[in-house]
C-alpha positions as CSV (number, residue, x, y, z in Angstrom):
1,M,86.3,118.1,109.2
2,H,85.0,114.9,108.7
3,L,88.2,113.8,106.9
4,Q,90.4,114.5,110.3
5,V,88.6,112.5,112.4
6,A,88.0,109.7,110.1
7,D,92.1,110.4,109.2
8,Q,92.9,109.3,113.1
9,L,90.6,107.1,113.7
10,P,91.5,103.2,113.4
11,R,91.2,101.4,109.4
12,P,89.6,99.0,109.9
13,S,90.8,95.7,109.5
14,K,91.7,91.6,110.0
15,D,94.0,90.5,113.1
16,P,96.5,88.4,112.2
17,K,95.0,86.5,115.2
18,G,91.9,86.7,113.1
19,L,93.6,85.9,110.0
20,A,95.0,82.4,111.5
21,D,91.6,81.2,113.0
22,I,90.3,81.2,109.0
23,G,93.5,79.8,107.7
24,K,94.8,82.9,106.2
25,W,98.0,83.0,108.1
26,M,101.4,82.4,108.8
27,C,104.2,84.2,111.3
28,A,106.6,85.1,109.7
29,A,109.0,82.1,111.9
30,D,106.8,79.4,110.0
31,L,107.4,81.2,106.6
32,V,110.7,80.9,106.9
33,H,111.2,77.4,108.1
34,T,108.8,76.3,105.9
35,I,111.0,78.1,102.5
36,H,113.9,77.0,104.1
37,G,113.0,73.4,104.0
38,A,111.6,73.6,100.2
39,E,115.5,75.0,100.1
40,Q,117.1,71.9,101.1
41,Q,114.4,69.1,100.2
42,S,115.0,70.5,96.6
43,Q,119.0,70.4,96.6
44,A,119.2,67.3,97.9
45,Q,116.8,65.8,95.6
46,V,118.6,67.4,92.9
47,Q,122.0,65.6,94.1
48,Q,120.3,62.8,95.1
49,Q,117.8,61.8,92.1
50,G,119.3,63.8,89.3
51,V,118.0,66.8,87.1
52,T,114.2,65.7,86.2
53,V,111.5,68.0,85.0
54,E,110.0,66.8,88.8
55,T,113.4,67.7,90.5
56,S,113.6,70.9,88.5
57,R,109.6,72.5,88.8
58,D,110.6,71.9,92.7
59,M,113.7,74.0,92.7
60,H,112.1,76.3,90.7
61,D,109.3,76.4,93.4
62,A,111.6,76.7,95.9
63,A,113.6,79.2,94.2
64,L,110.8,81.0,93.7
65,A,109.1,81.3,97.1
66,A,113.3,82.3,98.0
67,M,112.2,85.1,96.7
68,I,109.4,86.2,97.9
69,F,109.9,85.3,101.3
70,S,112.9,84.6,103.7
71,H,116.7,86.2,102.1
72,L,114.3,89.4,100.5
73,A,112.4,91.9,102.4
74,P,109.3,91.3,100.6
75,V,109.9,92.0,96.8
76,R,106.8,93.8,95.1
77,L,105.2,90.1,93.6
78,S,104.4,92.2,89.8
79,C,108.8,92.9,90.4
80,I,109.8,89.0,91.0
81,R,107.3,88.0,88.6
82,S,109.1,90.5,85.1
83,L,112.3,89.2,86.4
84,V,114.6,88.1,83.6
85,V,117.4,86.3,83.4
86,P,120.9,87.3,83.4
87,A,120.6,85.5,80.0
88,Y,118.4,87.2,78.0
89,T,119.6,89.9,75.5
90,G,116.5,91.5,74.1
91,P,114.6,94.2,74.8
92,C,113.3,95.6,77.6
93,L,110.2,93.5,78.3
94,H,107.8,96.3,80.3
95,P,104.5,97.0,78.3
96,D,105.4,100.6,79.0
97,C,109.1,101.5,78.8
98,K,110.6,104.0,76.3
99,E,113.2,104.1,77.5
100,P,115.9,102.5,74.2
101,S,118.4,101.4,76.5
102,C,116.3,100.7,79.3
103,E,117.7,96.6,80.4
104,G,114.5,95.7,82.5
105,N,113.4,94.0,85.8
106,R,116.8,92.1,85.8
107,L,119.0,89.7,87.5
108,S,122.4,89.6,86.3
109,I,125.5,88.1,87.3
110,M,128.8,90.6,88.3
111,S,132.1,89.7,86.7
112,G,134.4,87.4,88.2
113,S,132.0,84.5,89.4
114,P,128.4,83.0,88.9
115,L,127.6,83.1,93.5
116,L,127.4,87.4,92.7
117,M,124.1,88.4,91.4
118,R,122.7,92.1,91.3
119,I,118.6,92.7,90.9
120,S,118.2,95.6,89.0
121,L,114.5,97.0,89.2
122,P,113.7,99.6,87.3
123,H,110.0,99.1,87.1
124,H,108.1,99.1,89.9
125,K,105.0,101.0,91.9
126,Y,106.8,104.3,92.7
127,A,109.0,104.5,90.0
128,R,107.9,107.9,88.7
129,K,107.4,109.2,92.0
130,W,110.9,108.4,92.9
131,S,112.5,110.2,90.0
132,K,112.8,106.5,88.1
133,A,115.1,106.2,90.6
134,V,116.3,102.6,90.2
135,I,116.1,99.8,93.0
136,E,119.1,97.4,92.8
137,F,120.4,95.2,95.6
138,D,123.2,92.6,95.8
139,V,121.7,89.2,96.3
140,P,123.0,87.3,98.9
141,S,124.9,84.5,98.9
142,D,123.3,81.7,100.4
143,L,120.1,83.1,98.2
144,A,122.8,83.5,94.6
145,Q,123.8,79.6,95.5
146,L,120.0,78.6,95.2
147,L,119.9,80.9,92.0
148,H,122.6,79.7,90.3
149,T,121.4,75.7,90.5
150,Y,118.7,76.4,89.2
151,L,119.2,78.4,87.1
152,G,121.3,75.5,85.4
153,A,120.5,72.1,84.3
154,P,117.3,71.7,85.9
155,R,115.7,75.8,84.0
156,K,117.2,73.8,81.4
157,A,115.2,71.0,81.4
158,L,111.8,72.9,82.4
159,L,112.8,74.4,79.6
160,E,112.6,71.2,76.7
161,H,109.7,70.3,78.9
162,H,107.8,72.7,77.2
163,L,109.2,73.6,74.1
164,L,105.8,73.2,72.4
165,I,104.6,75.4,73.6
166,G,106.6,78.6,71.6
167,D,109.7,80.4,72.5
168,A,111.6,80.0,75.3
169,C,110.9,81.7,78.5
170,P,112.8,85.1,79.1
171,Y,111.9,85.4,82.8
172,V,113.4,83.4,85.9
173,F,110.2,81.6,86.3
174,M,107.3,80.3,84.7
175,D,103.9,78.8,85.3
176,M,103.1,74.9,84.8
177,H,103.1,75.9,80.8
178,G,106.7,77.2,81.5
179,R,105.3,81.1,80.5
180,G,105.6,83.8,83.0
181,F,103.9,84.6,85.5
182,V,102.6,87.4,83.5
183,A,98.9,87.5,84.6
184,A,98.7,88.3,89.1
185,A,96.4,85.6,89.9
186,V,98.0,83.0,88.3
187,L,100.6,83.8,90.9
188,T,98.5,83.5,92.9
189,L,97.1,80.7,92.7
190,Y,99.9,78.5,92.1
191,W,102.3,80.4,96.0
192,Q,98.7,79.1,97.0
193,R,99.1,76.0,96.0
194,W,102.4,75.6,97.0
195,L,102.7,76.3,100.6
196,V,99.4,74.5,100.6
197,S,101.7,70.9,99.6
198,R,104.2,72.5,102.3
199,G,101.6,72.0,105.4
200,G,101.5,75.3,104.9
201,V,97.8,77.3,105.0
202,P,96.4,79.1,101.7
203,M,97.6,83.2,102.0
204,N,97.7,85.3,99.6
205,P,101.1,86.2,98.7
206,S,101.1,89.1,99.2
207,M,100.1,89.0,102.3
208,C,104.0,88.0,102.7
209,R,104.3,91.6,103.2
210,Q,102.0,92.2,106.0
211,V,104.0,89.4,107.7
212,F,107.0,90.9,107.4
213,V,106.2,94.5,108.5
214,D,103.9,92.7,111.4
215,E,107.1,91.1,112.6
216,R,109.9,94.5,112.3
217,Q,107.2,96.2,113.9
218,S,106.4,94.6,116.7
219,N,107.6,94.6,120.9
220,S,109.6,91.3,120.6
221,A,111.1,91.6,116.6
222,T,114.2,90.4,116.4
223,A,117.7,91.8,115.2
224,G,117.2,92.1,111.4
225,P,117.3,94.8,108.2
226,S,116.6,99.3,109.3
227,N,113.5,99.0,108.4
228,Q,113.6,102.3,105.9
229,G,115.9,100.2,104.0
230,A,113.3,97.4,104.2
231,A,110.7,99.3,102.8
232,M,113.1,100.8,100.0
233,I,113.4,97.1,98.9
234,M,109.6,96.8,99.0
235,G,108.6,99.6,97.0
236,H,107.4,101.6,100.1
237,T,108.6,104.1,102.9
238,V,108.0,102.6,106.6
239,K,104.5,105.7,106.6
240,Q,102.8,103.2,104.9
241,W,104.1,100.4,107.3
242,D,101.9,101.9,109.4
243,K,98.8,102.8,107.2
244,W,98.5,99.8,105.3
245,Y,101.1,97.0,105.9
246,D,100.8,97.2,110.6
247,M,97.8,95.4,110.9
248,Q,98.3,95.7,114.9
249,Y,99.3,98.8,114.9
250,H,96.5,101.1,116.6
251,P,95.7,98.2,119.2
252,R,99.8,98.0,119.5
253,L,100.0,102.2,120.0
254,A,97.4,101.8,122.9
255,Q,98.4,99.4,125.1
256,N,102.4,100.2,124.7
257,A,100.7,103.0,126.1
258,V,98.7,101.6,128.7
259,D,102.0,99.7,129.6
260,G,103.5,102.9,130.5
261,M,101.5,104.6,132.1
262,Q,102.1,102.0,134.5
263,S,104.8,102.8,134.9
264,W,104.1,106.6,134.6
265,R,102.1,106.1,137.6
266,A,104.5,104.2,139.6
267,A,107.1,107.7,139.3
268,M,104.4,109.5,140.4
269,L,104.2,107.7,143.5
270,Q,107.5,107.3,144.2
271,S,108.4,111.6,143.6
272,R,108.6,113.7,146.3
273,T,105.8,115.1,147.5
274,L,105.3,118.8,147.4
275,A,105.2,121.2,150.3
276,A,101.3,122.3,150.8
277,P,101.3,126.4,150.6
278,D,101.1,128.7,153.3
279,L,98.0,131.1,153.0
280,T,98.3,132.7,156.8
281,L,98.7,135.9,156.4
282,G,99.7,138.7,159.1
283,T,96.9,141.3,158.6
284,A,93.5,139.2,158.7
285,L,91.6,139.3,155.3
286,H,87.3,140.9,155.0
287,C,85.0,138.7,153.9
288,G,87.9,136.4,152.6
289,H,89.0,138.7,150.2
290,V,91.8,140.7,149.4
291,L,93.3,143.3,150.3
292,V,94.3,146.3,148.5
293,S,97.0,149.0,148.8
294,D,98.0,152.6,147.6
295,S,101.2,152.8,147.1
296,E,100.9,156.6,147.0
297,E,99.5,157.5,150.4
298,S,100.9,154.2,152.3
299,R,97.3,153.4,153.3
300,Y,94.5,149.6,153.2
301,Q,91.7,149.8,151.0
302,S,89.8,147.8,153.0
303,C,88.0,145.1,150.0
304,C,84.5,145.6,148.9
305,S,81.4,144.1,150.5
306,D,79.2,141.6,149.3
307,S,76.8,143.7,148.1
308,D,78.9,146.0,146.1
309,I,80.3,142.8,143.8
310,D,79.2,142.9,140.0
311,I,81.0,139.2,139.1
312,E,78.9,136.8,138.9
313,L,80.0,134.1,141.0
314,D,79.4,129.8,139.6
């Protein structure tokens, strides 16, 4: 019983307003604009200043941010960290992979054009639960263009700059030392510093998933992807949005119910008034009790007197 009651109660958590007040939250629109500005600036810098370590790093960061939020429903960070480049031909780098033919979480270039890209994620949190189903989708054109530019001369410049650390990095994204973001904490700190440098707040990158769900579930959500499809890209189900990601789920349901009650009340007031029931009977009742009819003898029997009643009335 305790568990049943607890399951029905709202899960205590901070709401977006409370997180914004302490500088830990940006709304979806602000994030999209921030990332879009970084994309445009990084491409303009490469065109105007050429490919340098600095302009290459800026383009890398813009591409990383665009993968975390904006162009795609927020993919799990573990998938982004483990994404290998199209040119990688080695074995799967996932530590628990036992499939000899597995190519790992990969960014691939489709035949015909370098701008036709696909992301395949065989290794995600629910891979086993989903019977090893692969999360797979084509990269949208704007993001593909950004990735194509970054994977060319800018990424090569970064690899050459960090050549002293040893083998070339097989991952799409790399830290300030030219290594993949193997540890989640490293990517978290990297993202927070980048976001602050762009005028944002030190928000955890995993919080982008809450930001996205908050917008999609809100009463003012704009036209966009289906919730089921977006949840698939995020590596879970819509049910988990309500349970873990939608921080305004319970207050929004409550407020919507209260708002809806006002329409319901107005409809009740405008509805036709039911006619009052006619309680008048042709035969007077003794003591207000119902007369009992004996159909066999066609005679009426008077009701019992108050003294004969054996039912206690409250």
